[in-house]
VODREN-210878 format. One record per residue (C-alpha): residue number from 1; residue in one letter; chain; z, y negated, x. Coordinates in steps of 0.1 Angstrom, whole numbers, always signed. Layout:
N
NUM,A,A,Z,Y,X;
...
END
This chain:
457
1,M,A,+119,+30,+244;
2,I,A,+109,+7,+215;
3,K,A,+136,-18,+223;
4,K,A,+123,-23,+258;
5,N,A,+88,-29,+247;
6,P,A,+79,-66,+250;
7,D,A,+53,-64,+222;
8,F,A,+80,-53,+197;
9,K,A,+102,-82,+208;
10,I,A,+74,-106,+201;
11,C,A,+67,-91,+167;
12,F,A,+104,-91,+158;
13,S,A,+110,-127,+170;
14,V,A,+80,-141,+151;
15,M,A,+89,-123,+119;
16,T,A,+126,-133,+122;
17,V,A,+120,-170,+129;
18,L,A,+94,-175,+101;
19,T,A,+115,-156,+76;
20,I,A,+146,-177,+84;
21,L,A,+125,-209,+81;
22,V,A,+113,-198,+46;
23,G,A,+149,-189,+36;
24,L,A,+162,-223,+48;
25,F,A,+135,-245,+33;
26,Q,A,+126,-226,+2;
27,S,A,+151,-198,-8;
28,W,A,+164,-165,+6;
29,G,A,+150,-147,-25;
30,I,A,+115,-159,-16;
31,A,A,+120,-151,+21;
32,L,A,+131,-115,+14;
33,S,A,+104,-110,-12;
34,M,A,+78,-121,+14;
35,L,A,+94,-100,+41;
36,N,A,+93,-69,+19;
37,L,A,+56,-73,+11;
38,C,A,+50,-80,+48;
39,L,A,+67,-47,+58;
40,I,A,+47,-28,+32;
41,S,A,+15,-44,+44;
42,A,A,+25,-35,+80;
43,V,A,+26,+2,+69;
44,M,A,-8,-1,+53;
45,A,A,-22,-18,+84;
46,M,A,-8,+10,+106;
47,G,A,-25,+36,+85;
48,V,A,-59,+18,+89;
49,N,A,-52,+12,+126;
50,I,A,-46,+50,+131;
51,Q,A,-81,+57,+117;
52,W,A,-100,+28,+132;
53,G,A,-80,+19,+163;
54,F,A,-73,+55,+174;
55,A,A,-106,+72,+163;
56,G,A,-131,+45,+154;
57,L,A,-134,+57,+117;
58,I,A,-143,+30,+92;
59,N,A,-124,+35,+60;
60,F,A,-132,+10,+33;
61,G,A,-115,+32,+7;
62,V,A,-80,+18,+13;
63,M,A,-77,+6,-23;
64,G,A,-83,+41,-36;
65,F,A,-56,+57,-14;
66,L,A,-31,+30,-23;
67,A,A,-38,+37,-60;
68,I,A,-32,+74,-55;
69,G,A,+1,+66,-38;
70,G,A,+10,+43,-67;
71,L,A,+0,+70,-92;
72,A,A,+24,+95,-74;
73,T,A,+54,+73,-84;
74,V,A,+44,+77,-121;
75,L,A,+38,+115,-118;
76,I,A,+71,+120,-100;
77,S,A,+97,+95,-112;
78,V,A,+88,+89,-149;
79,P,A,+105,+112,-175;
80,P,A,+81,+136,-192;
81,V,A,+69,+130,-228;
82,P,A,+78,+161,-247;
83,E,A,+56,+152,-277;
84,A,A,+26,+147,-255;
85,W,A,+32,+180,-237;
86,S,A,+35,+198,-271;
87,A,A,+3,+182,-284;
88,G,A,-20,+189,-255;
89,G,A,-1,+201,-224;
90,I,A,-16,+236,-226;
91,G,A,-51,+223,-227;
92,I,A,-45,+201,-196;
93,L,A,-31,+231,-177;
94,I,A,-60,+253,-186;
95,S,A,-85,+226,-175;
96,G,A,-65,+222,-143;
97,F,A,-68,+259,-135;
98,F,A,-105,+257,-144;
99,L,A,-110,+228,-119;
100,L,A,-92,+248,-92;
101,A,A,-115,+278,-99;
102,V,A,-145,+255,-95;
103,V,A,-132,+242,-61;
104,F,A,-124,+277,-49;
105,S,A,-159,+289,-59;
106,V,A,-175,+261,-39;
107,L,A,-153,+269,-9;
108,I,A,-161,+306,-11;
109,I,A,-199,+300,-14;
110,N,A,-197,+276,+16;
111,K,A,-178,+302,+36;
112,R,A,-197,+333,+26;
113,L,A,-232,+318,+27;
114,P,A,-230,+293,+55;
115,N,A,-267,+296,+65;
116,H,A,-282,+305,+31;
117,K,A,-312,+283,+23;
118,Y,A,-301,+280,-14;
119,K,A,-264,+274,-7;
120,N,A,-265,+237,-16;
121,Y,A,-284,+244,-48;
122,F,A,-257,+269,-58;
123,I,A,-230,+244,-52;
124,F,A,-249,+217,-70;
125,L,A,-254,+239,-100;
126,I,A,-218,+249,-102;
127,I,A,-206,+213,-101;
128,I,A,-231,+202,-127;
129,L,A,-223,+230,-151;
130,S,A,-185,+225,-146;
131,I,A,-185,+189,-158;
132,P,A,-194,+195,-195;
133,L,A,-173,+226,-196;
134,L,A,-143,+207,-182;
135,K,A,-149,+180,-208;
136,L,A,-151,+206,-235;
137,I,A,-118,+222,-225;
138,A,A,-98,+190,-218;
139,G,A,-113,+166,-243;
140,P,A,-94,+176,-275;
141,S,A,-61,+178,-256;
142,I,A,-66,+144,-240;
143,S,A,-73,+129,-275;
144,K,A,-41,+144,-289;
145,I,A,-20,+132,-259;
146,E,A,-33,+97,-260;
147,S,A,-26,+94,-297;
148,I,A,+11,+101,-293;
149,N,A,+29,+68,-295;
150,A,A,+0,+51,-279;
151,A,A,+17,+17,-277;
152,T,A,+47,+30,-257;
153,S,A,+37,+63,-241;
154,G,A,+4,+80,-248;
155,F,A,+5,+101,-216;
156,L,A,+22,+132,-202;
157,G,A,+48,+113,-181;
158,G,A,+62,+127,-149;
159,A,A,+88,+150,-134;
160,N,A,+118,+126,-137;
161,L,A,+127,+130,-100;
162,P,A,+140,+104,-75;
163,I,A,+114,+78,-68;
164,I,A,+117,+80,-30;
165,F,A,+104,+116,-33;
166,S,A,+72,+102,-48;
167,W,A,+65,+84,-15;
168,F,A,+61,+117,+3;
169,V,A,+42,+132,-27;
170,G,A,+18,+102,-26;
171,A,A,+12,+108,+11;
172,I,A,+5,+145,+5;
173,L,A,-19,+137,-24;
174,C,A,-38,+111,-3;
175,A,A,-41,+136,+26;
176,L,A,-56,+162,+2;
177,V,A,-80,+137,-12;
178,A,A,-89,+126,+23;
179,F,A,-96,+162,+33;
180,V,A,-122,+165,+5;
181,V,A,-137,+130,+12;
182,G,A,-137,+138,+50;
183,K,A,-155,+171,+45;
184,V,A,-182,+153,+27;
185,C,A,-184,+119,+44;
186,L,A,-172,+121,+80;
187,G,A,-205,+135,+92;
188,L,A,-221,+102,+82;
189,R,A,-229,+73,+106;
190,S,A,-203,+46,+107;
191,D,A,-220,+22,+83;
192,Y,A,-227,+49,+58;
193,L,A,-191,+61,+62;
194,A,A,-179,+27,+52;
195,I,A,-201,+25,+21;
196,S,A,-192,+60,+10;
197,T,A,-155,+55,+13;
198,L,A,-158,+22,-6;
199,L,A,-176,+41,-34;
200,V,A,-150,+68,-34;
201,S,A,-123,+43,-38;
202,G,A,-142,+28,-68;
203,I,A,-144,+62,-84;
204,I,A,-106,+67,-79;
205,I,A,-98,+34,-94;
206,T,A,-121,+41,-124;
207,I,A,-103,+74,-130;
208,V,A,-69,+59,-128;
209,K,A,-79,+30,-152;
210,H,A,-95,+52,-178;
211,E,A,-76,+85,-178;
212,E,A,-47,+72,-201;
213,W,A,-33,+107,-205;
214,L,A,-25,+107,-168;
215,S,A,-15,+71,-159;
216,R,A,-16,+51,-192;
217,G,A,-47,+33,-178;
218,V,A,-47,-4,-183;
219,K,A,-17,-2,-206;
220,N,A,+4,+0,-174;
221,V,A,+36,+19,-167;
222,I,A,+67,-3,-165;
223,G,A,+104,+3,-159;
224,L,A,+99,+26,-129;
225,K,A,+130,+39,-111;
226,R,A,+145,+22,-80;
227,P,A,+161,+35,-48;
228,V,A,+184,+5,-49;
229,P,A,+209,-9,-75;
230,Y,A,+197,-30,-105;
231,E,A,+207,-66,-107;
232,V,A,+225,-62,-141;
233,D,A,+246,-34,-127;
234,L,A,+256,-55,-97;
235,Q,A,+265,-84,-119;
236,N,A,+289,-62,-138;
237,S,A,+304,-45,-108;
238,E,A,+339,-57,-98;
239,W,A,+333,-51,-60;
240,F,A,+301,-72,-60;
241,I,A,+318,-101,-79;
242,K,A,+347,-100,-54;
243,L,A,+322,-100,-25;
244,V,A,+303,-130,-38;
245,E,A,+336,-148,-44;
246,F,A,+347,-141,-8;
247,L,A,+315,-152,+7;
248,N,A,+314,-184,-13;
249,S,A,+352,-191,-12;
250,S,A,+348,-225,+4;
251,K,A,+323,-237,-22;
252,L,A,+344,-224,-51;
253,S,A,+376,-239,-37;
254,N,A,+362,-274,-41;
255,V,A,+359,-268,-79;
256,L,A,+393,-273,-95;
257,D,A,+384,-269,-132;
258,F,A,+388,-232,-142;
259,D,A,+358,-232,-166;
260,E,A,+335,-249,-141;
261,R,A,+347,-225,-113;
262,T,A,+340,-195,-136;
263,S,A,+305,-208,-145;
264,L,A,+297,-215,-108;
265,L,A,+308,-180,-99;
266,N,A,+286,-165,-126;
267,Q,A,+256,-184,-113;
268,L,A,+263,-173,-77;
269,V,A,+267,-137,-88;
270,I,A,+234,-138,-107;
271,S,A,+215,-154,-78;
272,S,A,+232,-132,-52;
273,S,A,+224,-100,-71;
274,G,A,+186,-106,-67;
275,V,A,+190,-114,-30;
276,F,A,+212,-83,-25;
277,V,A,+186,-60,-42;
278,K,A,+158,-75,-21;
279,L,A,+179,-71,+11;
280,C,A,+184,-34,+2;
281,F,A,+146,-30,-1;
282,S,A,+142,-48,+32;
283,L,A,+165,-23,+50;
284,I,A,+146,+7,+35;
285,F,A,+112,-7,+43;
286,L,A,+122,-17,+78;
287,A,A,+135,+18,+84;
288,V,A,+101,+32,+73;
289,V,A,+82,+8,+95;
290,L,A,+103,+17,+126;
291,I,A,+100,+54,+120;
292,I,A,+62,+53,+116;
293,L,A,+60,+30,+146;
294,Y,A,+81,+54,+167;
295,F,A,+60,+85,+159;
296,S,A,+27,+65,+162;
297,E,A,+36,+53,+197;
298,K,A,+46,+89,+206;
299,A,A,+13,+102,+194;
300,L,A,-7,+74,+210;
301,N,A,+9,+80,+244;
302,S,A,+6,+118,+241;
303,P,A,-23,+140,+254;
304,W,A,-35,+141,+218;
305,G,A,-36,+102,+217;
306,R,A,-56,+101,+249;
307,M,A,-80,+127,+235;
308,M,A,-85,+106,+204;
309,R,A,-93,+75,+224;
310,A,A,-117,+95,+245;
311,I,A,-135,+107,+213;
312,R,A,-135,+72,+200;
313,D,A,-151,+58,+232;
314,N,A,-176,+85,+238;
315,E,A,-181,+114,+214;
316,E,A,-208,+131,+234;
317,A,A,-186,+132,+265;
318,A,A,-157,+145,+245;
319,K,A,-179,+173,+230;
320,A,A,-191,+182,+265;
321,M,A,-154,+186,+275;
322,G,A,-150,+212,+247;
323,K,A,-132,+190,+221;
324,N,A,-137,+197,+184;
325,V,A,-147,+161,+174;
326,V,A,-152,+170,+137;
327,K,A,-118,+187,+134;
328,Q,A,-100,+158,+151;
329,H,A,-118,+132,+130;
330,L,A,-108,+150,+98;
331,F,A,-72,+153,+109;
332,I,A,-68,+117,+118;
333,F,A,-86,+106,+86;
334,M,A,-60,+126,+66;
335,L,A,-31,+112,+87;
336,G,A,-41,+76,+82;
337,S,A,-48,+81,+45;
338,A,A,-14,+97,+41;
339,I,A,+3,+67,+56;
340,I,A,-17,+44,+33;
341,G,A,-7,+64,+3;
342,F,A,+29,+63,+14;
343,A,A,+26,+25,+15;
344,G,A,+10,+25,-20;
345,A,A,+40,+43,-34;
346,M,A,+63,+18,-17;
347,L,A,+45,-11,-32;
348,V,A,+46,+2,-67;
349,T,A,+83,+11,-63;
350,Y,A,+91,-25,-52;
351,D,A,+71,-40,-80;
352,G,A,+87,-17,-105;
353,L,A,+55,-11,-125;
354,F,A,+21,+6,-120;
355,T,A,-9,-16,-130;
356,P,A,-43,+1,-122;
357,S,A,-62,-31,-130;
358,S,A,-45,-50,-101;
359,Y,A,-62,-29,-75;
360,Q,A,-89,-52,-62;
361,P,A,-109,-49,-30;
362,L,A,-100,-83,-17;
363,R,A,-62,-77,-17;
364,Y,A,-61,-39,-11;
365,T,A,-90,-34,+13;
366,F,A,-103,-67,+29;
367,L,A,-69,-82,+36;
368,I,A,-56,-49,+51;
369,W,A,-86,-48,+75;
370,V,A,-80,-85,+84;
371,M,A,-45,-75,+93;
372,V,A,-57,-48,+117;
373,L,A,-85,-70,+133;
374,L,A,-63,-100,+136;
375,G,A,-33,-81,+150;
376,G,A,-53,-60,+175;
377,T,A,-70,-27,+169;
378,G,A,-56,+3,+187;
379,N,A,-21,-14,+190;
380,N,A,+6,-4,+166;
381,Y,A,+26,-35,+173;
382,G,A,-6,-56,+166;
383,A,A,-9,-39,+132;
384,I,A,+27,-49,+124;
385,L,A,+22,-84,+136;
386,G,A,-11,-87,+118;
387,G,A,+4,-74,+86;
388,F,A,+31,-101,+87;
389,V,A,+9,-130,+98;
390,V,A,-18,-124,+73;
391,W,A,+6,-119,+44;
392,F,A,+26,-149,+55;
393,I,A,-5,-171,+55;
394,W,A,-16,-156,+21;
395,I,A,+17,-164,+5;
396,Q,A,+27,-197,+22;
397,S,A,-7,-214,+24;
398,A,A,-5,-227,-12;
399,P,A,+30,-243,-8;
400,F,A,+20,-257,+26;
401,A,A,-12,-272,+12;
402,L,A,+7,-287,-17;
403,L,A,+31,-303,+7;
404,V,A,+4,-317,+29;
405,I,A,-16,-331,-2;
406,N,A,+15,-347,-16;
407,I,A,+23,-364,+17;
408,F,A,-12,-378,+23;
409,T,A,-18,-388,-13;
410,S,A,+16,-403,-20;
411,H,A,+1,-438,-21;
412,L,A,-25,-428,-47;
413,D,A,-19,-430,-84;
414,E,A,-12,-397,-103;
415,T,A,-44,-401,-123;
416,N,A,-66,-406,-92;
417,Y,A,-96,-383,-92;
418,I,A,-93,-372,-56;
419,K,A,-56,-364,-59;
420,E,A,-61,-345,-91;
421,H,A,-90,-325,-76;
422,L,A,-70,-316,-45;
423,L,A,-40,-305,-65;
424,N,A,-61,-284,-87;
425,S,A,-77,-268,-56;
426,V,A,-43,-257,-41;
427,P,A,-46,-220,-51;
428,Y,A,-79,-218,-31;
429,F,A,-65,-231,+1;
430,R,A,-53,-196,+9;
431,Y,A,-89,-185,+13;
432,L,A,-96,-215,+35;
433,M,A,-66,-208,+57;
434,M,A,-73,-171,+59;
435,G,A,-109,-177,+69;
436,L,A,-100,-204,+94;
437,G,A,-73,-183,+110;
438,L,A,-96,-153,+113;
439,L,A,-123,-174,+129;
440,L,A,-99,-189,+154;
441,V,A,-85,-155,+164;
442,M,A,-120,-140,+167;
443,R,A,-131,-169,+188;
444,Y,A,-103,-172,+212;
445,R,A,-87,-137,+210;
446,P,A,-116,-114,+200;
447,K,A,-94,-83,+206;
448,G,A,-66,-96,+184;
449,L,A,-33,-112,+189;
450,L,A,-19,-81,+206;
451,P,A,-49,-63,+221;
452,E,A,-48,-26,+228;
453,K,A,-33,-18,+262;
454,I,A,-53,+3,+286;
455,I,A,-31,+32,+296;
456,K,A,-38,+43,+332;
457,N,A,-29,+79,+340;
END
């Protein structure tokens, strides 16, 4: 059971204590915001850990799969734009069917002519010829769509469905993309696999940035739906005002003047609404983490999990035992990518906007890998702990550095060069802290904070 696992208790204790400390010394809004991002990062880390820790697959395309998950929130939750569909929707649908025909043609050739010496030439020719034809079919429609109210819309919009549904759609889309990428790249050696997945993620980000008819590109999509209440709605809800008044009755009772009491109550309602919304997000994200953790542990301790570790440790021996290594690698690559896409949709939902230009390799690939390596590869609890620790350091290193600098330079004048230089360098201390933390862990705990447990059968 999860509750009896000591690793889970360690993770939960560390996360709880640090979150409470931030809430007490900074604010509960900051603490819950940090906790939510830590939980989302934990889901990302578990997705990478399934690929790397379970099967030894290096996926440096995390950023691309997160972007696909984020794009799913736009395609599912945003209302459609009728003018755009009227202007160029038919052309986009025709080009979509044409693209499907090209894909099916490639699959048929690959299946019907598996050993033909000119098979690859046929596939290459079909792909090369399809690119200008696709541009010819879709080009006019795209221009018409992007010219419809370009400042506010300029894209087709979505299906206007509940946004939580987009989390699952994002996972499915990422699994499908991972299937295509895996078919092409999983036969490569580990270092070439890392490079190829990184390049694929760059292609995905480029498409998302520049195909405005699909995602508005760098113009961003704002005002996305939420699975939780809006602050304004809470502030106008009688039940919430009464709840805040009840929880702060001792503070309000000390204010005798009616106007001052009303003003204080309004301030408390406004601040409490933000905390309540973040708390709702925390409960949803925590449920997602626990569900994925539960099924990941079940899979890890199952015969399938033992088979994957055997493949990871010695592919040749696994092949000799009759295991289909290629098939299993493709499956686990799709599974891990689906979880990463799920996390990408969660992140965009929490932010409330989709900004393709924000997907940078440092935040959405490098940091996720640091979480896995620092927490402990092959250990789901380590991935969760790594996600929390790395994001906590990333967020809190700047305030901590500012506090330390102010303490040690309090005797210096405000115009002192050294003090000014240190204060201006505060934003860069997160890189120093991150690098120092990773070096210490790799030096004294090379297998991570919570290393993989060797299961003896």
